[in-house]
C-alpha positions as CSV (number, residue, x, y, z in Angstrom):
1,M,-107.6,25.0,-28.3
2,G,-108.7,27.0,-25.6
3,R,-106.2,28.2,-22.7
4,T,-105.9,26.4,-19.6
5,N,-106.3,28.2,-16.0
6,W,-104.6,26.5,-13.4
7,P,-105.7,27.9,-9.9
8,V,-104.0,30.4,-8.0
9,S,-103.3,28.5,-5.2
10,A,-101.7,25.4,-7.1
11,V,-98.9,27.6,-8.4
12,R,-98.4,29.5,-4.8
13,S,-97.6,26.0,-3.6
14,E,-95.4,24.8,-6.6
15,A,-93.2,27.5,-5.6
16,I,-93.5,27.5,-1.9
17,S,-92.1,24.2,-2.3
18,G,-89.4,25.3,-4.8
19,T,-88.1,27.8,-2.1
20,E,-88.2,25.4,0.6
21,F,-86.1,22.8,-1.3
22,D,-83.6,25.3,-2.0
23,T,-83.3,26.4,1.5
24,K,-82.9,22.9,2.9
25,S,-80.2,22.0,-0.2
26,R,-78.4,25.5,1.4
27,E,-78.8,24.0,4.8
28,R,-77.1,20.4,3.8
29,L,-74.4,22.1,1.9
30,A,-73.5,24.7,4.5
31,W,-73.6,21.4,7.0
32,T,-71.4,19.1,5.1
33,I,-68.9,22.0,4.6
34,M,-68.8,23.0,8.3
35,I,-68.7,19.3,8.9
36,S,-65.8,18.7,6.8
37,A,-64.1,21.7,7.6
38,F,-64.7,20.4,11.5
39,A,-63.1,17.1,10.3
40,V,-60.0,18.7,8.2
41,F,-59.4,20.8,11.3
42,T,-59.2,17.8,14.0
43,V,-57.0,15.9,11.4
44,L,-54.6,19.0,11.1
45,L,-54.7,19.4,14.9
46,I,-53.7,15.6,15.7
47,T,-51.7,14.9,12.8
48,T,-49.2,18.0,12.6
49,P,-47.8,17.9,16.1
50,L,-47.7,14.0,15.0
51,A,-45.6,14.9,11.9
52,V,-43.7,17.7,13.9
53,R,-42.6,15.0,16.6
54,W,-42.2,12.6,13.7
55,Y,-39.6,15.0,11.8
56,L,-38.0,15.9,15.1
57,S,-37.3,12.2,15.9
58,R,-36.2,11.1,12.5
59,A,-34.4,14.0,11.1
60,T,-30.4,13.3,10.5
61,S,-27.5,15.7,9.7
62,P,-24.5,14.5,7.9
63,Q,-21.4,14.6,10.0
64,Q,-17.6,15.2,8.8
65,A,-14.4,13.1,9.6
66,T,-10.7,14.4,10.4
67,L,-8.0,12.5,8.5
68,E,-3.9,12.7,9.0
69,V,-2.2,11.3,6.9
70,N,0.8,9.1,7.7
71,S,3.0,8.6,5.0
72,G,2.8,9.4,1.1
73,T,-0.2,11.5,-0.5
74,I,-3.6,10.6,-0.3
75,P,-6.3,11.3,-3.1
76,V,-9.6,12.2,-1.5
77,I,-12.6,12.0,-3.6
78,Q,-15.2,14.6,-1.9
79,V,-18.0,14.8,-4.4
80,K,-18.2,11.9,-7.0
81,G,-17.1,12.9,-10.7
82,A,-14.9,16.6,-8.7
83,A,-11.4,16.5,-8.7
84,P,-9.8,14.6,-6.0
85,L,-8.3,16.4,-2.8
86,A,-4.8,16.2,-2.5
87,I,-3.6,15.6,0.9
88,A,0.4,15.7,1.4
89,E,2.1,13.5,4.5
90,G,1.9,15.1,8.0
91,S,-1.1,17.2,7.1
92,M,-4.4,17.0,8.4
93,R,-8.1,17.7,7.6
94,N,-11.2,18.4,9.3
95,D,-13.5,18.4,7.0
96,I,-13.6,14.7,5.2
97,K,-17.8,14.9,4.6
98,E,-20.2,11.9,4.1
99,G,-19.7,10.5,0.6
100,A,-16.1,10.6,0.2
101,E,-13.6,8.0,-1.1
102,I,-10.2,7.1,0.1
103,R,-7.7,5.7,-1.5
104,T,-3.8,4.7,-0.4
105,D,-0.9,3.3,-3.0
106,T,1.6,1.1,-1.9
107,S,3.9,3.5,0.5
108,S,0.5,5.8,2.0
109,Q,-1.3,5.1,5.1
110,A,-3.8,7.5,7.1
111,F,-5.6,7.6,10.4
112,L,-9.2,8.4,10.3
113,T,-11.1,10.1,13.5
114,L,-14.9,9.9,13.0
115,F,-17.3,12.5,14.7
116,N,-18.0,9.9,17.8
117,H,-14.4,9.3,18.0
118,S,-14.7,6.0,16.5
119,T,-10.6,5.7,14.5
120,V,-10.0,3.9,11.4
121,V,-6.2,3.1,10.3
122,I,-6.3,2.8,6.5
123,F,-3.1,0.6,5.2
124,P,-1.7,1.0,2.1
125,N,-3.2,-0.1,-1.1
126,T,-6.8,0.5,0.2
127,V,-10.0,2.2,-0.9
128,L,-13.0,3.5,1.8
129,R,-15.9,5.2,1.2
130,L,-17.7,6.9,3.9
131,R,-21.3,6.2,3.4
132,R,-23.0,7.4,6.3
133,M,-22.2,9.4,8.7
134,R,-25.1,10.8,10.6
135,A,-26.0,12.2,14.2
136,P,-30.1,13.3,14.7
137,R,-30.6,16.6,14.1
138,F,-32.7,17.7,17.2
139,S,-31.2,16.4,20.7
140,M,-34.9,15.3,21.8
141,S,-34.3,13.0,19.3
142,K,-33.5,9.1,20.5
143,R,-32.2,7.7,17.4
144,P,-28.7,6.6,17.9
145,Q,-26.3,8.0,15.5
146,E,-25.1,5.9,12.0
147,V,-21.9,5.1,10.4
148,S,-21.5,2.9,7.6
149,L,-18.2,2.7,5.8
150,E,-17.6,0.7,2.6
151,I,-14.1,-1.5,2.3
152,L,-14.0,-2.1,-1.5
153,E,-10.4,-3.3,-1.1
154,G,-7.3,-3.4,1.0
155,R,-6.8,-3.4,5.0
156,V,-8.0,-1.5,7.8
157,R,-8.3,-1.6,11.6
158,I,-11.6,0.1,13.4
159,G,-11.4,1.2,16.5
160,V,-15.5,1.4,18.1
161,A,-15.5,4.3,20.7
162,P,-18.1,3.2,23.7
163,A,-20.9,5.6,23.4
164,V,-21.1,8.3,25.5
165,A,-24.2,10.5,25.0
166,R,-25.8,8.3,22.4
167,P,-24.9,5.0,20.9
168,T,-23.9,4.8,17.1
169,N,-24.5,1.8,14.8
170,T,-21.6,1.0,12.8
171,T,-21.7,-0.9,10.1
172,I,-19.5,-2.7,7.4
173,L,-20.1,-3.2,4.0
174,T,-17.1,-4.9,1.4
175,P,-17.9,-6.9,-2.1
176,H,-18.8,-9.9,-0.1
177,G,-21.1,-9.4,2.7
178,E,-21.9,-6.7,5.9
179,A,-21.4,-6.8,9.6
180,T,-22.6,-4.6,12.7
181,L,-19.8,-3.9,15.1
182,Q,-20.3,-3.2,18.5
183,D,-17.8,-1.2,21.1
184,G,-14.1,-2.4,20.0
185,S,-11.1,-3.2,18.1
186,Y,-11.7,-5.3,14.6
187,A,-9.7,-5.8,11.4
188,V,-10.9,-5.9,8.0
189,E,-8.9,-7.3,4.7
190,V,-10.7,-7.3,1.3
191,T,-9.2,-9.0,-1.6
192,G,-10.8,-9.6,-4.7
193,E,-11.5,-13.3,-3.8
194,E,-12.7,-12.9,-0.2
195,T,-13.2,-10.9,3.0
196,Q,-11.8,-11.7,6.4
197,L,-13.1,-10.1,9.8
198,V,-10.8,-10.5,12.6
199,V,-12.4,-9.3,16.0
200,R,-9.9,-8.8,18.4
201,T,-12.1,-6.9,21.2
202,G,-15.9,-6.2,21.0
203,E,-18.7,-8.4,19.2
204,S,-20.0,-8.4,15.5
205,L,-23.2,-10.0,13.3
206,V,-21.5,-11.1,10.4
207,Q,-23.8,-11.7,7.2
208,A,-23.4,-12.9,4.0
209,G,-25.3,-15.2,1.0
210,G,-28.9,-14.6,3.6
211,K,-27.0,-16.0,6.7
212,G,-25.3,-14.5,9.7
213,I,-22.9,-15.4,12.3
214,L,-22.1,-13.7,15.5
215,L,-18.5,-13.0,16.2
216,S,-16.7,-12.6,19.5
217,Q,-13.3,-11.3,20.6
218,G,-10.6,-13.5,19.4
219,E,-12.4,-15.2,17.0
220,R,-12.3,-14.7,12.4
221,A,-15.0,-15.1,10.0
222,I,-14.4,-15.2,6.1
223,L,-16.7,-13.7,3.9
224,L,-17.1,-15.0,-0.3
225,D,-19.5,-14.1,-3.0
226,G,-22.5,-15.9,-2.4
227,R,-22.0,-17.8,0.0
228,S,-22.9,-18.1,3.9
229,P,-20.0,-16.5,6.5
230,E,-16.8,-19.2,7.2
231,G,-16.8,-19.2,10.9
232,P,-16.4,-18.6,13.9
233,L,-12.4,-19.3,13.3
234,P,-10.1,-18.2,15.5
235,A,-8.3,-15.2,14.9
236,A,-4.8,-16.5,14.2
237,R,-4.1,-17.1,10.2
238,N,-1.5,-19.1,8.8
239,L,0.4,-16.9,6.1
240,V,1.4,-19.5,4.5
241,T,-0.7,-21.6,1.8
242,N,-0.1,-25.2,1.8
243,G,1.8,-25.2,4.7
244,D,1.5,-29.5,4.6
245,F,2.2,-29.9,1.3
246,G,-1.4,-32.2,1.3
247,A,-3.8,-28.9,-0.2
248,A,-4.2,-27.5,-3.1
249,A,-4.1,-23.8,-3.8
250,S,-7.7,-23.5,-3.2
251,G,-8.2,-25.1,0.0
252,M,-9.7,-28.2,-1.2
253,T,-7.6,-31.7,-0.2
254,Q,-5.8,-33.5,-3.2
255,T,-4.4,-36.9,-3.5
256,L,-1.1,-36.5,-4.5
257,T,1.7,-38.8,-6.1
258,E,5.2,-38.4,-4.8
259,G,7.3,-36.5,-7.0
260,E,4.7,-33.9,-7.5
261,L,4.7,-30.4,-5.4
262,V,1.7,-28.2,-4.7
263,P,1.6,-24.7,-5.8
264,P,2.2,-21.8,-4.8
265,W,5.4,-23.6,-3.6
266,R,8.2,-22.7,-6.5
267,V,11.4,-25.9,-6.7
268,Y,14.9,-24.2,-7.6
269,N,18.3,-25.2,-7.5
270,D,21.7,-23.0,-6.8
271,Q,25.2,-24.1,-7.5
272,G,26.9,-20.8,-6.3
273,G,29.6,-19.7,-7.5
274,D,32.4,-23.1,-7.1
275,E,31.0,-24.5,-10.3
276,G,29.4,-27.8,-9.4
277,E,27.0,-29.4,-11.6
278,V,25.0,-31.8,-9.6
279,D,21.8,-30.7,-8.9
280,G,19.7,-31.5,-5.6
281,T,16.1,-32.6,-5.7
282,A,13.1,-31.6,-3.6
283,S,10.3,-33.6,-3.8
284,L,6.8,-34.4,-2.3
285,V,7.1,-37.5,0.1
286,S,4.3,-39.2,1.8
287,V,5.3,-40.1,5.4
288,G,2.7,-41.9,7.3
289,D,0.0,-39.4,8.2
290,R,1.7,-36.3,6.4
291,F,3.0,-35.1,3.2
292,A,6.7,-33.2,3.6
293,V,9.1,-31.9,1.0
294,R,12.5,-34.4,1.0
295,F,15.8,-32.6,-0.1
296,F,18.1,-34.8,-1.4
297,R,21.4,-34.2,-3.0
298,S,24.7,-36.9,-3.4
299,N,28.1,-37.1,-5.3
300,S,28.6,-33.6,-4.7
301,K,32.2,-34.0,-4.7
302,N,32.5,-31.5,-1.7
303,N,30.8,-28.9,-4.1
304,H,28.4,-26.4,-2.9
305,G,24.7,-26.7,-3.8
306,E,21.4,-25.2,-2.6
307,T,17.9,-27.1,-3.2
308,G,14.7,-25.4,-2.3
309,I,11.4,-24.6,-2.5
310,I,10.4,-20.6,-2.3
311,Q,6.8,-18.9,-1.8
312,E,5.9,-15.6,-2.1
313,I,3.9,-14.0,0.6
314,D,3.6,-10.3,0.1
315,K,1.8,-9.8,3.4
316,D,1.8,-6.4,5.4
317,I,2.6,-7.7,9.0
318,S,2.5,-3.9,10.8
319,D,-0.8,-4.4,12.2
320,Y,-0.6,-8.2,13.5
321,L,0.0,-8.8,17.0
322,S,2.4,-11.3,16.7
323,I,3.7,-13.2,14.2
324,K,5.1,-17.4,15.0
325,L,7.1,-19.3,12.9
326,R,7.0,-23.2,12.8
327,A,7.7,-26.4,11.0
328,D,8.6,-29.8,11.3
329,I,12.1,-30.8,10.5
330,K,13.7,-34.3,9.8
331,L,17.6,-34.8,9.1
332,S,18.8,-37.9,7.9
333,Y,22.5,-37.3,6.5
334,Q,25.0,-33.8,5.9
335,S,28.2,-34.6,4.9
336,L,29.6,-30.9,5.7
337,S,29.8,-30.1,9.3
338,G,28.0,-27.8,10.9
339,G,26.9,-24.5,9.2
340,G,30.2,-24.8,7.0
341,N,33.0,-22.5,6.7
342,Q,30.6,-19.6,7.0
343,S,27.5,-20.7,9.0
344,S,25.8,-20.3,6.1
345,E,24.9,-24.4,4.7
346,Y,23.0,-26.7,6.9
347,P,20.9,-29.2,6.0
348,V,17.8,-27.2,6.3
349,I,17.3,-23.7,6.3
350,I,14.2,-21.5,6.9
351,R,14.5,-17.8,5.1
352,I,12.0,-15.0,6.0
353,N,12.5,-12.0,3.7
354,Y,10.8,-9.1,4.2
355,K,10.6,-5.4,4.2
356,D,11.3,-2.7,6.8
357,V,9.6,0.1,7.3
358,Y,12.1,2.5,5.2
359,G,11.7,0.3,2.1
360,N,14.7,-1.7,2.4
361,D,14.4,-5.9,1.8
362,N,16.1,-7.8,4.6
363,S,15.7,-11.5,5.8
364,W,16.4,-13.5,8.5
365,T,17.7,-17.1,8.6
366,H,17.3,-20.0,10.9
367,G,19.4,-22.9,10.3
368,F,19.2,-26.5,11.5
369,Y,22.1,-29.2,11.9
370,Y,22.9,-32.6,13.8
371,Q,26.6,-32.8,13.5
372,N,29.5,-31.1,13.6
373,V,32.4,-33.2,13.7
374,A,34.8,-30.8,11.8
375,G,34.0,-28.0,14.4
376,K,32.3,-25.4,11.5
377,P,30.5,-22.5,13.0
378,T,27.3,-22.7,13.9
379,Q,26.1,-18.9,13.7
380,H,22.0,-18.9,13.1
381,G,22.2,-22.6,13.5
382,Q,20.5,-25.0,16.0
383,R,21.7,-28.8,16.8
384,I,18.7,-31.1,16.7
385,P,18.7,-34.8,16.8
386,P,19.0,-36.8,13.6
387,N,16.2,-38.9,12.1
388,V,13.5,-38.0,14.5
389,W,10.8,-35.4,13.4
390,Y,11.6,-32.1,15.3
391,S,9.1,-29.3,15.7
392,Y,10.2,-25.8,15.9
393,E,8.4,-22.8,17.0
394,E,9.7,-19.4,17.0
395,P,6.9,-17.8,18.9
396,N,8.3,-13.9,18.4
397,L,9.2,-13.9,14.4
398,K,8.2,-10.4,14.6
399,E,10.4,-9.4,17.6
400,K,13.1,-11.4,15.6
401,L,13.1,-9.3,12.2
402,S,14.4,-5.6,12.0
403,N,11.5,-3.1,11.9
404,P,9.4,-5.2,9.6
405,K,6.8,-4.0,7.6
406,T,6.0,-6.5,4.7
407,I,6.8,-10.3,4.5
408,T,8.0,-10.9,0.9
409,S,8.5,-14.3,0.6
410,I,9.7,-17.9,2.9
411,Q,12.0,-20.2,1.1
412,I,13.2,-23.4,3.0
413,Y,16.3,-25.0,1.7
414,A,19.1,-27.6,2.0
415,S,22.6,-26.5,1.6
416,G,26.1,-27.4,1.5
417,W,27.5,-30.5,-0.1
418,D,25.5,-33.8,-0.1
419,Y,22.0,-33.9,2.4
420,D,19.1,-35.7,3.1
421,S,16.3,-33.7,5.1
422,Q,12.4,-33.3,5.0
423,V,10.0,-30.5,6.4
424,S,6.2,-30.3,6.8
425,E,3.6,-28.3,8.5
426,V,5.1,-24.7,7.4
427,G,3.4,-22.1,8.9
428,I,3.8,-17.9,9.5
429,I,1.2,-17.6,12.0
430,A,-0.2,-14.6,12.3
431,E,-2.9,-12.9,14.8
């Protein structure tokens, strides 16, 4: 085959076209790089100050609290998994960190001061975690301070300090729900079954089971697992369970027959030391619109006997502002005059057993009678009319007790020879 000869002008034209293409590609690439660089520069120019501003406004730093131990020795776990720090009675530590867990036992109590001057009284048998204690890192931030306390069990009193330079968001967490607290004073008690929150002063939003209620001064809420909060309720609580003798331990109404007695009341008899053999009876009776416990004993032959009911209370009352005792009493018969020879035998006696702040066992009694023909002593006794319901109230029970700390139990009993009496609507009202 012969060789093909292309025109010189065609080859030259093809070379020029390729050169122009390469030049245009390079120009487009350069412009793309320049525009991309400018775009990145513009984005950085805008976002960098915003990011810095966001960090300056959002950044927080952990804070510390001060713990004073009033009694006992308290272990504080500063770091999870680490050995606890033991703080003895009379000692103070001002380096309690965010995340610390504080535990008190039956004999220990402490006072915690947070970084924002809020305070927490930690009562015996309490477990408290300082989940979050934060303040903005930079002064330009407008964010509030944060306090989050988790109460796993026990009882605390929280004083939320008013804002000075910066407000604080204060949150309480328990196994049963949570609450946000405004400036004021609050009492929180956590047991295995429920959380009780009382607003002494201030305001609180309490949430549980997906719903919330607002509490104001003098109101209380009950939080139970998986349920909506119960409330608002009056702040006052009855420390006696089933004081009307007509409700089961769970708080649900029951239909009862005469002769039954509702837990946690327990019936007992005590013959004393005079070798008596006749026991009295304590039975549940229906009287009109109420249930009552009737104490009855006959044919005693003037031998001493005591028939009563008792309920364990085991409640620390040191933080309550007032304690009232109430009961409705009806006296139908007493063969022994007044309070007996030693002013200790009445047809109805109310006895409060308690421990004082020194751990000593004490008791307070108040008796009721309607006749004293034999002129027997009646110290700690009160005369009331027979065969009618008498409403008794002791408005200042806490002042009647000697340095009380814990009410351990309440006893209601009849004591003497023959007796026939009733009691209803029993309450120890704590607020």
